[in-house]
Backbone as numpy.savetxt, mean C-alpha at the origin, in Angstrom:
# Nx Ny Nz CAx CAy CAz Cx Cy Cz
-31.78 16.83 5.39 -30.78 17.57 4.65 -31.49 18.31 3.53
-31.23 19.60 3.42 -31.86 20.40 2.39 -31.24 20.16 1.03
-31.91 20.67 -0.02 -31.42 20.48 -1.38 -30.02 21.08 -1.57
-29.79 22.23 -0.96 -28.50 22.89 -1.10 -27.39 22.06 -0.45
-27.67 21.50 0.74 -26.69 20.66 1.43 -26.41 19.38 0.64
-27.47 18.78 0.10 -27.31 17.56 -0.70 -26.45 17.84 -1.92
-26.71 18.96 -2.58 -25.95 19.34 -3.76 -24.47 19.54 -3.42
-24.20 20.15 -2.27 -22.82 20.37 -1.83 -22.11 19.04 -1.60
-22.78 18.10 -0.94 -22.19 16.78 -0.68 -21.90 16.07 -2.00
-22.84 16.09 -2.93 -22.66 15.43 -4.22 -21.51 16.08 -4.98
-21.46 17.41 -4.99 -20.37 18.11 -5.68 -19.02 17.79 -5.06
-18.96 17.74 -3.72 -17.70 17.40 -3.05 -17.25 15.99 -3.39
-18.20 15.04 -3.48 -17.86 13.67 -3.83 -17.31 13.61 -5.26
-17.96 14.30 -6.19 -17.50 14.30 -7.58 -16.13 14.96 -7.70
-15.93 16.06 -6.98 -14.64 16.75 -7.01 -13.55 15.83 -6.46
-13.85 15.14 -5.36 -12.89 14.22 -4.76 -12.57 13.07 -5.71
-13.59 12.52 -6.35 -13.37 11.42 -7.29 -12.48 11.87 -8.44
-12.75 13.03 -9.00 -11.97 13.55 -10.11 -10.54 13.84 -9.68
-10.39 14.41 -8.50 -9.08 14.79 -7.98 -8.17 13.59 -7.78
-8.75 12.46 -7.42 -7.95 11.28 -7.11 -8.00 10.20 -8.18
-8.57 10.50 -9.34 -8.67 9.50 -10.42 -7.30 8.94 -10.81
-6.31 9.83 -10.96 -4.97 9.41 -11.37 -4.36 8.46 -10.32
-4.54 8.82 -9.06 -4.01 7.99 -7.97 -4.75 6.66 -7.91
-6.05 6.70 -8.08 -6.85 5.47 -8.04 -6.39 4.51 -9.15
-6.17 5.04 -10.34 -5.72 4.22 -11.46 -4.35 3.62 -11.16
-3.46 4.43 -10.59 -2.12 3.96 -10.23 -2.22 2.82 -9.21
-3.06 2.98 -8.21 -3.24 1.94 -7.18 -3.83 0.67 -7.77
-4.82 0.82 -8.65 -5.44 -0.35 -9.28 -4.43 -1.11 -10.13
-3.58 -0.38 -10.86 -2.55 -1.03 -11.68 -1.53 -1.75 -10.80
-1.14 -1.11 -9.72 -0.18 -1.71 -8.80 -0.77 -2.98 -8.17
-2.03 -2.92 -7.81 -2.71 -4.09 -7.22 -2.76 -5.23 -8.22
-3.12 -4.90 -9.45 -3.20 -5.91 -10.52 -1.84 -6.58 -10.74
-0.78 -5.78 -10.75 0.58 -6.31 -10.93 0.96 -7.24 -9.79
0.69 -6.81 -8.56 1.02 -7.65 -7.39 0.27 -8.97 -7.42
-1.01 -8.92 -7.78 -1.80 -10.14 -7.83 -1.32 -11.07 -8.94
-0.92 -10.50 -10.07 -0.40 -11.32 -11.17 0.91 -11.98 -10.78
1.77 -11.23 -10.10 3.06 -11.78 -9.68 2.92 -12.80 -8.56
1.85 -12.72 -7.80 1.64 -13.66 -6.69 1.54 -15.09 -7.19
1.06 -15.27 -8.41 0.95 -16.59 -8.99 2.30 -17.19 -9.36
3.33 -16.36 -9.37 4.67 -16.83 -9.71 5.49 -17.10 -8.45
4.83 -17.55 -7.41 5.44 -17.76 -6.10 6.43 -18.89 -6.05
6.54 -19.46 -4.90 7.52 -20.51 -4.63 7.15 -21.78 -5.38
8.14 -22.38 -5.99 7.94 -23.65 -6.68 7.86 -24.74 -5.62
6.67 -25.31 -5.47 6.47 -26.30 -4.40 7.29 -27.56 -4.63
7.73 -27.82 -5.86 8.55 -29.01 -6.12 9.92 -28.90 -5.46
10.40 -27.69 -5.25 11.72 -27.51 -4.65 11.70 -27.76 -3.15
10.53 -27.65 -2.55 10.44 -27.88 -1.12 10.65 -29.36 -0.85
11.55 -29.66 0.05 11.81 -31.05 0.39 12.72 -31.76 -0.59
13.19 -31.07 -1.61 14.08 -31.68 -2.60 15.43 -31.97 -1.95
15.99 -33.14 -2.25 17.28 -33.52 -1.67 18.41 -32.94 -2.50
19.39 -32.34 -1.84 20.55 -31.78 -2.51 21.79 -32.56 -2.08
22.56 -33.04 -3.06 23.77 -33.79 -2.70 24.81 -32.91 -2.02
24.83 -31.64 -2.35 25.82 -30.72 -1.80 25.15 -29.80 -0.78
25.72 -29.68 0.41 25.16 -28.82 1.44 25.14 -27.35 1.01
26.11 -26.95 0.22 26.15 -25.58 -0.30 24.95 -25.29 -1.18
24.59 -26.25 -2.02 23.41 -26.08 -2.88 22.14 -25.98 -2.04
22.07 -26.81 -1.01 20.90 -26.80 -0.13 20.80 -25.45 0.60
21.92 -24.96 1.10 21.93 -23.67 1.80 21.50 -22.54 0.86
21.99 -22.58 -0.37 21.62 -21.56 -1.36 20.13 -21.62 -1.65
19.60 -22.82 -1.84 18.17 -22.99 -2.12 17.33 -22.49 -0.95
17.75 -22.79 0.27 17.01 -22.33 1.45 17.06 -20.81 1.57
18.20 -20.23 1.28 18.33 -18.77 1.33 17.42 -18.11 0.29
17.38 -18.68 -0.91 16.50 -18.16 -1.96 15.04 -18.28 -1.55
14.69 -19.40 -0.94 13.31 -19.62 -0.51 12.94 -18.62 0.60
13.85 -18.40 1.55 13.59 -17.43 2.61 13.43 -16.02 2.05
14.27 -15.68 1.08 14.17 -14.36 0.44 12.81 -14.21 -0.25
12.41 -15.25 -0.97 11.12 -15.22 -1.68 9.97 -15.08 -0.69
10.04 -15.79 0.42 8.98 -15.69 1.43 8.90 -14.28 2.01
10.05 -13.68 2.32 10.06 -12.31 2.84 9.49 -11.33 1.82
9.84 -11.54 0.56 9.33 -10.69 -0.51 7.82 -10.81 -0.61
7.30 -12.02 -0.54 5.85 -12.24 -0.61 5.13 -11.60 0.57
5.75 -11.67 1.76 5.15 -11.03 2.94 5.07 -9.52 2.75
6.12 -8.93 2.20 6.12 -7.49 1.93 5.04 -7.14 0.91
4.92 -7.97 -0.12 3.91 -7.74 -1.14 2.50 -7.84 -0.55
2.29 -8.78 0.37 0.98 -8.92 1.02 0.65 -7.67 1.82
1.64 -7.14 2.56 1.42 -5.92 3.34 1.10 -4.75 2.42
1.84 -4.64 1.31 1.59 -3.56 0.36 0.20 -3.70 -0.26
-0.19 -4.92 -0.57 -1.52 -5.16 -1.14 -2.61 -4.70 -0.17
-2.45 -4.97 1.11 -3.43 -4.51 2.11 -3.47 -2.99 2.17
-2.30 -2.35 2.08 -2.26 -0.88 2.09 -2.95 -0.31 0.85
-2.72 -0.95 -0.30 -3.36 -0.51 -1.54 -4.87 -0.64 -1.42
-5.34 -1.78 -0.93 -6.78 -1.98 -0.77 -7.37 -0.97 0.20
-6.62 -0.64 1.26 -7.07 0.38 2.21 -7.19 1.74 1.55
-6.20 2.09 0.73 -6.23 3.38 0.03 -7.40 3.45 -0.94
-7.64 2.36 -1.67 -8.78 2.33 -2.60 -10.10 2.46 -1.85
-10.18 1.84 -0.69 -11.38 1.95 0.14 -11.57 3.40 0.61
-10.49 4.03 1.03 -10.58 5.43 1.47 -10.99 6.35 0.33
-10.52 6.05 -0.88 -10.95 6.85 -2.03 -12.45 6.70 -2.24
-12.94 5.47 -2.15 -14.37 5.22 -2.40 -15.26 5.80 -1.31
-14.72 5.99 -0.11 -15.52 6.55 0.99 -15.21 8.03 1.24
-14.46 8.63 0.34 -14.10 10.06 0.42 -13.33 10.42 1.69
-12.56 9.48 2.21 -11.71 9.79 3.37 -10.24 9.73 2.99
-9.96 9.58 1.70 -8.59 9.50 1.21 -7.94 10.88 1.27
-6.65 10.89 1.62 -5.89 12.14 1.60 -6.00 12.93 2.89
-6.56 12.32 3.94 -6.67 12.97 5.24 -5.72 12.27 6.20
-4.89 13.04 6.87 -3.90 12.49 7.81 -4.61 11.85 9.00
-4.20 10.63 9.35 -4.79 9.93 10.50 -4.47 10.63 11.81
-3.36 11.33 11.87 -2.91 11.95 13.12 -3.54 13.32 13.35
-3.33 14.25 12.41 -3.78 15.63 12.61 -5.10 15.94 11.89
-5.55 15.03 11.05 -6.80 15.15 10.28 -6.78 16.31 9.29
-5.58 16.75 8.92 -5.42 17.76 7.87 -5.25 17.04 6.53
-5.41 17.79 5.44 -5.21 17.19 4.12 -3.74 16.87 3.90
-3.50 15.72 3.29 -2.14 15.33 2.90 -1.87 15.98 1.55
-0.68 16.53 1.37 -0.37 17.25 0.13 -0.45 16.32 -1.08
-0.88 16.87 -2.19 -1.00 16.10 -3.43 0.35 15.52 -3.87
1.46 16.28 -3.81 2.74 15.67 -4.20 3.07 14.43 -3.36
2.76 14.47 -2.07 3.01 13.30 -1.21 2.11 12.14 -1.61
0.85 12.41 -1.88 -0.08 11.35 -2.29 0.33 10.75 -3.63
0.81 11.58 -4.53 1.26 11.06 -5.83 2.51 10.20 -5.67
3.40 10.61 -4.77 4.64 9.86 -4.56 4.40 8.58 -3.76
3.50 8.63 -2.80 3.22 7.49 -1.92 1.72 7.42 -1.67
0.97 6.88 -2.62 -0.50 6.90 -2.52 -1.08 6.09 -1.35
-0.31 5.17 -0.78 -0.84 4.37 0.33 -0.66 5.05 1.68
-0.02 6.23 1.70 0.25 6.89 2.97 -1.03 7.30 3.69
-0.95 7.30 5.01 -2.09 7.74 5.82 -1.68 8.91 6.72
-0.45 9.40 6.53 0.05 10.51 7.34 0.59 11.62 6.44
0.38 12.87 6.86 1.01 13.99 6.17 2.51 13.93 6.47
3.29 14.68 5.76 4.75 14.61 5.91 5.18 15.05 7.31
4.53 16.05 7.88 4.90 16.52 9.22 4.65 15.44 10.27
3.48 14.83 10.24 3.16 13.79 11.23 4.03 12.55 11.04
4.32 12.20 9.80 5.18 11.04 9.54 6.60 11.32 10.05
7.08 12.53 9.84 8.41 12.90 10.33 8.46 12.81 11.85
7.43 13.33 12.51 7.37 13.26 13.98 7.34 11.80 14.45
6.57 10.98 13.75 6.47 9.56 14.10 7.83 8.87 13.97
8.53 9.14 12.89 9.85 8.52 12.67 10.86 9.00 13.70
10.80 10.28 14.06 11.71 10.81 15.08 11.44 10.16 16.43
10.18 9.95 16.75 9.82 9.29 18.01 10.32 7.85 18.02
10.22 7.16 16.88 10.72 5.78 16.79 12.24 5.74 16.97
12.94 6.70 16.38 14.41 6.76 16.50 14.82 6.97 17.96
14.10 7.83 18.65 14.47 8.13 20.03 14.20 6.95 20.96
13.30 6.06 20.58 13.01 4.86 21.38 14.10 3.82 21.23
14.83 3.86 20.13 15.85 2.83 19.87 17.18 3.29 20.24
């Protein structure tokens, strides 16, 4: 690789890093919040606790199921955040997985974990609707 090509690659990396700094910070903050909240999970003392009233037991089980579903969603979001941060660090962030075109900045700012441009995501959702 010649000096001019090396300089272009370095400049493109710096431009990409600067362009996505705001998004990277947002993702890091979101990740930090999710990890902090993960410590406030299910109270293990409530598991197996005997309830004199079946209504109380049903309510407790419903709350526990809700909390578990919430934690599963948070885990999925955490993986998406980590993936987005990885793509930023490897300069592949903001490229649509489907058409390989750039994803618009407003879309990235609104949904930084996205891997599809709005057109490809719309097509994907329409295809899913037609299958159901």
